[in-house]
N, C-alpha and C positions, 0 to 999 in steps of 0.2 A: 411400608414406610418409604422405601426407596423410590416410589413413584410420586411422592409429593414434591412439588416445586414451589418454593416460597421465595418471594422477593424480600430479602432481609433489610432492605432500605425503605420498605413500604408496607402496605397492607392489601396488596392485590394477591389473591390466592388462587391456585388451581390444584385439583386433587385427582390422583389416579389417572393422570394423562388426559383429563378432560379438556376440551377446547374452551369451554366457557369459564370465565373467572368472575369473581365478585369483589368489588371494592368495599371495604369496611370503614364506616365512620366518616369523619371530616365533612359532615353535611353542612355545618355552619360555614366552614372555610370555603367550600365549593360554591355555596350560594353567594358569599361575599365576593369571591373572585369573578364569578360570572356577572355579577352586578357591576363590578369595576370595568368590565369590558364595554358595557353599554353606557357608562357614565361619561358625561362630557368632561374633557380634559381642560387644563388651565388655558391652553391656547384658544379653544373654542369659546370658553367663557369670556375671554378678553376680546373676542371678535376676530382673532387671527386663525388662519388655516393651519391645522397641525402639520408640521413639516416632516415628522418621522413616525415610525411605528410606536404604538403604546407599549410600555413595559410593565408587566406584572411580576412582582418579586415574591417568591415563596422562600422564606428564610427559616432555617432550623438547623440544628446540629445533625451531623451524619447519624443515621439510624432513627430519625424522627419521622420517616415516611415522606420526606419532602419530594423525592423523585417520583414516588408512586402517586402522590397528589398531583404533581405537574402532569404526569401521564394521564391520569383520570380526567383532569380538566381538558387536556388536549383532545381526548376521546369524545368528551361531551360536546365540545364546540367545533369539532373538525368539519362538520357540514357547512359551517360559515366560512371556511377557508378552502375553496375548491382546488387550489394549487398545492395542497398537501401540507403535511407536518414535517419540518426539517429538524433533525435532532443533532446535537453536538455536545460532547463532554469537554468542558473547558479546563479540567484539571486531571492529571494522572492519578492513579490510585494512591500514590504516596504523597499527593498534594502538590506536585510540581505543576507549575502553570504551563498550559499548552500554548505554544506560539500562535498568535492570531493568524499568521500566514498559513499555517497548517489547517486551522479551523476553516478559514475562508475557502481554501482550496477544496477541502472535503465537502463543504456545503455546495460549492459550485459543481463538483462532480455529481452530487446527489440531484442537482437541478439539471443534469445532463448539459452543462455549460462549462466544459473544462477550460481552464486558462493555460497560457503558455507555461511550460515547465519552469522557466527561469524567472517568472514574474516576482517582483518583490511584494512586501506586505501592502503598501499603498495601492499598487496596481490590482492586487487580488481583492482587497476590500472594495475598491471602486467597481471592479467587475461584478462583485456580489451585489452591490447596491443597484447596478444597472440591470442585472438579471432579475432582480425582484421588483423593479420599478413598475412593471405592468402586471404584477401578480398579486394574488390575495392568499398569502401563505402564513402559517404559524411557525415560529421558531421556538424550539424548546432547548434552552441553553442551560445544561445541567452542570452543577458543581462549579459555578463561576468563581474565579479567584479574586477579581476586582472589577470595579466599574468600568475602567478603561477597556478591559477585555470585551465586555458586553457592548459598550458604546461603539467599538470599532465594527461590530457585526450588524448593527441595527440598520434596517432598510430605510431609505428616505421616502417612505410612503405611509400614510396613515391607514392604508388598507391592510397592512400586515400587523400581526401581533407577536410580541416577544414575551415568552414566559421564562424568566430566569430563576434558577435555583441556586441559592448561596447560603453560607452560614450566617452572614450578617448583612447589614444594609449596604446598598450600592450608592453611596454618596457621590453626587456629581451628575447623575442621570436625571434630567428634568421630568417631573410628573410621574415618577415611578410609584406604582401601587404595591405596598408591602403587605404580606400576609405571614405573620410569625407563628410558627407551629409549637405547640406544647405537646402533651401526651394525648392519647385517644380518650374518648369518653369511656366510662367504666363498662357500659354495655358492649361496646365494640371491642374493648380490650379483652373482656371475658370470652366473647365469641371467637376472637382470634386464637385464644388458648384452646377452646373447644374444637377448633378445626384440626388440631393435632391430637388431642387427648381423647376425643369423642365426647359426646354430650353427657354420658352417664357419670364420668368422673367429676365433671363440673357440677352436675345436678345434685349429687350426693353431698357435696360440701361447697355450696356457692360462696360462703364467706371466705373460705380458704382461697378460692379463685380470685376474689376481689382483693384479698391481702397480697396475693402474688402479683396481681396487676399493679397494685399500689407500690410494692417493693421494686417493680420494674419501671415505676413512674409512667406506666402506660405507654412506654416507648415501643414502637412496633418491632424494631430489631431485637431488643431485649426480650420481648414477649415471644418472638419467633424462636429464639434460642431456648427459652424456657419450655415452650411447647415441644420442641424437638427433643429436649432432655426427657420430658415426661413420656413422649411417644415411644422412646427407646426403652422405657421401663414401665411396662403395663401394670406392674404390681405396686408401683410407688404411688403414694397419695399426693394430691396437689399440696396439701398442707406441709408435707415433708420438704418439698422444694421451697415453699414460701419461708419456712423456718430457716433453711440453709442460706437463702439469699439474705435474710435479716442477719444471720450469724456472721456473714461476710463483713458487716459493719458499713461504715460510710466511706470507706476508702475507694476512690475512683468513681466512675459513673455507674448507673444501674447496668448499662450494657457491659462494661468491663467486669462487673461482679458476676453477672450471670455467665458471661463467657468463660471466666476462670473456672466456674463449677463444671460447665460443659466440657472444657478442655481437659480438666483433671480426670474426667471419667474415660478419656480415650485410651486405647492400648498404645503402648510406646511407639510402635512403627507408624500408626496413624497420626499420632501427635506430632511426630517428626515430619511427616509429609505435610501436615497442615501448616506447620511453621515455615517450611521451605516454600510453600506456595506464595509467600510474600515476595519471592524472587521472580514470579511469573511475569513476563513482559505485558504491560498494559493491564495487568490483573486478569488476563485471559488464560485459561488452562484447558488443555485437552489431555487425554490419557497418556500421550507420548511425553508431554511436558512433565506431568506428575511422575511418570515412570522414571524419567531421566533424573529428576531432582531427588527422588527417594531411593533410586537404585533398585527398583522392583520391576516385576513384569508389567506389560501394558494391560493385560487382563486384570491383574490385581489392583493396578492403579485405578482402572475404570470402576471397579467395585467399591473401592474406598471413596472415590469422588462422589458416587451416588449416595453412599452413606452420609457424607458430609452435607449433601443437599437435604437429605431427610432430617438431619440435625439442625438445619438452618444456618450452617456455616459457609455454604456456597450457594450460588444461584445457577440453575441450569439455563443456558442460553438457548433461545429458540433459533436453532440453526440446523441445516441438513446433516451436519456431522456432530458427534458428541463434543460439546464445548461448555465450559463453566466459567463463571465470573467470581472473583474474590470480592465480596462487598467492600466498598470503600470504607465503611464504618469499622471494619475489622482489620483493615490492612495494617494500621499502625500497631495494633495489638499483636498481630502475628509477627511483624518485623521485630518488635521488642522481645518477644519470646525467642525468636531465632538468635538474636544477639546475646541473649542470656544463656541459652541452653546449648548452642552450637558454636564450636570454635571457629574463628575466622577462616582457618584453612579448610574446614569442612564446608563452610558456606561457599568459599571460592571454588572448591571441587564440585559442589552441586551445581553451581552456576556454569562451570565449564562443561559438565556432563549434559546439561540442558542445551547449551549452545552447540555442542558437538552433535547431539541428536538432531537439532534443527538443520545443521549442515548436511547430515546424511539424508534426511527427508527431502531436502531441496535437491540433492544430487539424484535421488530416486525420482523425484518429481520431473526433473529435466530429462533424465535418461529414458523414461517411458515414452517420450515423444520421438526419440531417435530410433524408430523401428527398423531403419535400413542399416544401422550401424552394428556390426558384430561386436565391436568393443563395448558399446552401450549395453547390448543384451548380456554380455558376459559380466559387466559391472553390476547389472541388476541381479543376476543369479548369485553373486557373492554376498548380497545384502540379506539380512534375516527376513523371513517372510513378513514379519510385522511391519517392516519398513517399505515394503513394495506396494505400489499402486497397481490395481488390476488393469486399468485402462488409462489412456491419456485424459479422458473426460473426468475420471475420478481424481486424477492428479490436479487438473485445472480447478475442480470444485474445492479441493482441499486448499489450494493456493488462494482462491478467492475468499473462502471463509476465514482462513487464518491470516489474511493480509495485514490487518491491524496489529496482530501479535508479532508477525514476522518483521514488520517495520520497527516495532518497538524493540524487538530482539536486536536489530541492527544498532539502534540507539544505545541499548544496554551494553553491547559489545565494546563500544568505544567510550562509555560513560566515564571511565577512569582516566581518560586522556591518552590511552595507549592504543597502538595499532599492532597488536601481536598477531601471530600466525593464525590463531583461531578466528579473530575478528576479520582478517583479510579473507579467509576462506568463506566465512559467512557472507560477507559482502559480495564476493565473486559469485557464489552459488545462487544467492538471492537474485542478482541481476540476470544471470543466465536463465534461471527458471522463469522469471517474469517475461523475458524476451521470447523464450520458447513457447509459452502458452498464450501470451497476450499480444506479442509483437512490440517492437520498439516504440512505435507511435503511441499506442494505447497505454503502455507502461511508462512513458516518458516522465510524467510528474513524480512517480514513485522512484524511478531510477535516478532522477535528478536529486531527490532527497538523500538517497544512499551515497551517491558520489560526493554530495555536499558534506556529509558526515566525515568522509575520508579527508576531504580538503581541510575541514576545520581542524582535525587532529594534526594533519601534516603541517599546517601553518603554526599551530600552537607548539608543536614539538620540534619545529625546524627540520622537517624531513623533505628535502628538495625532490628526491626521487618519487616519493609518494605524492607530493604536491603536483609534480608534472603529470603523473598518471591520472590523478583526479581531474586536473584541469583539462586534459585531453578528452576524458570521458564526458565532462560537462559540456565542453565545446562541441563534441560530436552530437550531443542531444540538441544543443542550440541550432546546429546546422541542419539537422534532420527535421526540425520543427519550424524552419523558416526564419530563425533569428541569426542570420548570417553575420551581421555587423557585430553582435554580441559574441558570436563564435570566434570571429577574427581576434577580438581583444583577448579572449581566453587562450587561443592558440599561441599568440605572441607571449603571454605570461607563461604558458607551458614550455615554450622554447627557452625562456630565461631560466626557468627552474631546471630544465634538462641540462642546460649548460653548467649551471651551478653544481648539479649532481654528477657532472661528467658522465652522463648517460647517453651514449651515442644513439641508442634506439629511440629514446624519447626526443632527442634533438632532431634526428632525421624525420621522424613521424610528425613532429610539430612543423618543421619546414614545409613538408609536403602538404600538410593541412592548411597552413597559411596560404600556400599557393592555391589550394582548392577554394578557400574562402574568397580570395581575390578573383578567381575565375567565375565564381557564382555572382559576384558583384559587378562583373563586366570589365574589370581592370586586367586585360589580357597581358599587358606588358609586365606588370608586377607579378602576375601569376606565373608567367614564363620564367621570370627571374628567380622566384622562390622554388619552382620545380627544378631549375638548374642547380640551385644550391643543394636541394635534397638529393638530386641525382649524384652529385659529386660525393656526398656522404656515403651513399649506397655503393658506388663503384669503389671507393676507397676501402670499404669493408668486404668487398667481393660478395655482396648480397645480390645475386643475379636475378632472382625472381622479383625482388622488390625494385631493382634497377629497371627491369623490363616494364613494370607497371608505371614507374615514374616517367620513363621514355614516352609511354602512351599519353600520360597526362600533359607532358610538355608539348607533345604533338597536337593535342586538342587545343591548348592555348594558342599555338601558332595558327591552327586552322581558323579559329574564331577571329584572330587578328588579320586573316587574309594572307598570311605568309605560307603559301602552299609548298614552296620548296623545302623550307625548314620542317614543315609538318610531315612531308613525305620521308625525310631523313629520320625523323623521330619514330614514325611508325615502322620503318624498315628495321631500325635498331630494336624496337620493342618485339617485332616478329622474330628477329634473330635470337633475342634473349629467351623468348618462350620456347623456341625450337631447341636451344641448347639445354634448357631445363626439362624438356620432355612434356610440357603442358600443351597438349594438342588443341584443346578447346580454346585456350587463350591465344595460341598461335593463329587459329582460324579467325578469331575476332579481330586481332591486330591486322591481318591481311584484309579483312573486310573493311576496316577503317582506312587502310592505305588505298584500297580501290575507290572508296568514296572521295578521298582527297584528290586522287588522280583525275577523277571525273570533274571535280571543281576546277582543277588546274587546266582543263581543256585537253586531256590526254585520254580519250575514250578507248583507244586500242590497248594502251597499257592497263587501263582500268579493267578491261575485259579479261585480259590474261590473269591479272591479280585476283579478280573475282572468281574465276574458274579454279585457281589454286586454292582459294579460301573455301569454295564448295567442297573440294576434295578433303580438306582438313576437317571441315565441319562434319562431313560424313563419317570420317574416322572417329571423331569425338562423339558421334551420335547426338549431335545438337540439332534437333529437328527445326526448332524455331529459327536458328541462324541459317540453316539450309534453305528454308522457304523464303526468307527475306533476301538471301543472295540470289536465288532464282528470279525473283521479281526484279531485283536490280539489274541482273543480266538482261532480262527482257527489255527494260527501259533503254539500256545501253545499245542493245542490238537494234532497237527501233531507230535510235538516233544514227546508227551506222548504216541504216537502210536495209536491214535483213529481217522483215516482218515474220517470215516463216520460222526462223530460228527463235525469234522472240516469242512466238506462239508456243513453241515447244517448252520454253522455259516457264511460261505462265501455266501451262498444263501441269508441269511437274510441281509447281507451287500449289496449284489448286488441289492436286492429289494429296499432298501433305496436309493441306488444310482439312480435307475430308477425313483423312485417317487420324488426325490429331485435333479434334474440335476444341479441346481445352486450350490449345495454344493459338487458336485462330485469331482472337482479338489482338493478342500481343504481336503476332506475326504481321498482321495488317498495319498495326501501329508502327512497327519497325520499318515496314516497307514505305509507309507514307512519309517518314522522316527523310527517306532517301530522295 
């Protein structure tokens, strides 16, 4: 029984791990929907060209099989849409409306057409329409909350088709084709039961099977739960369950009545776990989530989750790692049970355990990438074996599969408007893990969302220190993705928040970043001014390493402005600062930049001496890339000084390094070409 996987929101079944599945019933509805695709729309009949994608609506209550019907329709007509089927769920399991901006971004990502991290809703929906303008794709928009949500995602091309799933009508969308679902036909309903019970139990009492189907009003989700109940009790007659369902009376829906019977038969620990699954972010559960919520072992949680699948209470997700989905039609029932049977303090504790487990998994996920760090290896060894990832690849796969749930966990952590220690740790570890595995550029849209969550809470709760940190992080993402003007605005806002919080770190960091944004925009005078302000802050607090870095950035601004005398003074100060702090590699780079500016200033002899000193420092720092670039620069300087023999020796040294370190060759040549 634990090998059965049943979609409790539909009638697509698979058994015993088989790849093939069969869709039951809904023949009339499928025929009508397919006919609607081909039927001329109102625009065509009136002689106008259809401006947008046609919308088919499948309307029905949760548990009616509406999602499964939409999936079957998509599978049947997919060949007519060569650019693929794009899927999006427009409501959270608890019914919360998903923002259009998040939906549009996810669809763009699915199209391999990512938008800038900071783009607003209008920009994202416009980008989505542009990406679909020349495509023939099918959009499956599940669990739509309202017509406005669907309308915002519709492509401006009649070559695409949108299939929307909702509980009621989508008033306001022109020429929408509705298909309202009732129960299954009796034959399909009985066959759905037999998939669980086996044909013999149905054959010996077909009338009882029909009565049970009638008591369930032929709703797929209710029939699935009934089938799971019977499958777990081989000795029970179908008539027994039919009688019990009738005994439940007319209170509630057929689904809720069958669910109450199935839930009442669970052992107490399993019943408690099932209730607490209503806390799972995005309705997605893995063994670790269930283990933390229920306070049991991971192995025990996995076994219980598989039992829930067999009973029709969960759906196994087709993923490389064990993952399950709480059916939307059961979510409100589970939440109501949790509120009735579990004290608020117990629910809060279960939520905290789940988020704490997520934090520890993210720490492990990041630490496994830091193979050269003894501290990271020691940290991994202190974790329980069940929380360790065997390889960085396994950790990256977990992060990819669990991404929707992890982002939902971040939203859950601040849902009450607080930014407590656990929420801060979760945000921090999520950002670090994503950067470690995917890189800042690839992870930027998700990172932007996380930092935006922190900013929203900080603004609502009037937390200037947290606001400054969030603004700095958001601005950094803007800067790294080419949105320099937007970054500058946020850096200035972060400066104001840092001053309000009397936070010298945030203030100095924001000043330096404002200077960096002006430098990127080509305003070298303003850049130098802001770097000077940041430098004064660093020097006042005796932050020597930071001061050395800012000296270098100030010198860069002067270099671009052609003020070579001031640039030389800046790089000398930076080099002296790095020498005092013992940072040999940074000292070598500062000397290298000083030599470059001396060359620009027409002082080749001084540049030669400084460059030779930089080579010595780079050798001590074992920086092969910088050594090779400096040898090439020395060669060019020696050529200009009329010493081709010495220049040849320097080029030979650089070539030898290029051969010995081929991985560095491209970057070394790039560095040399800049000189």
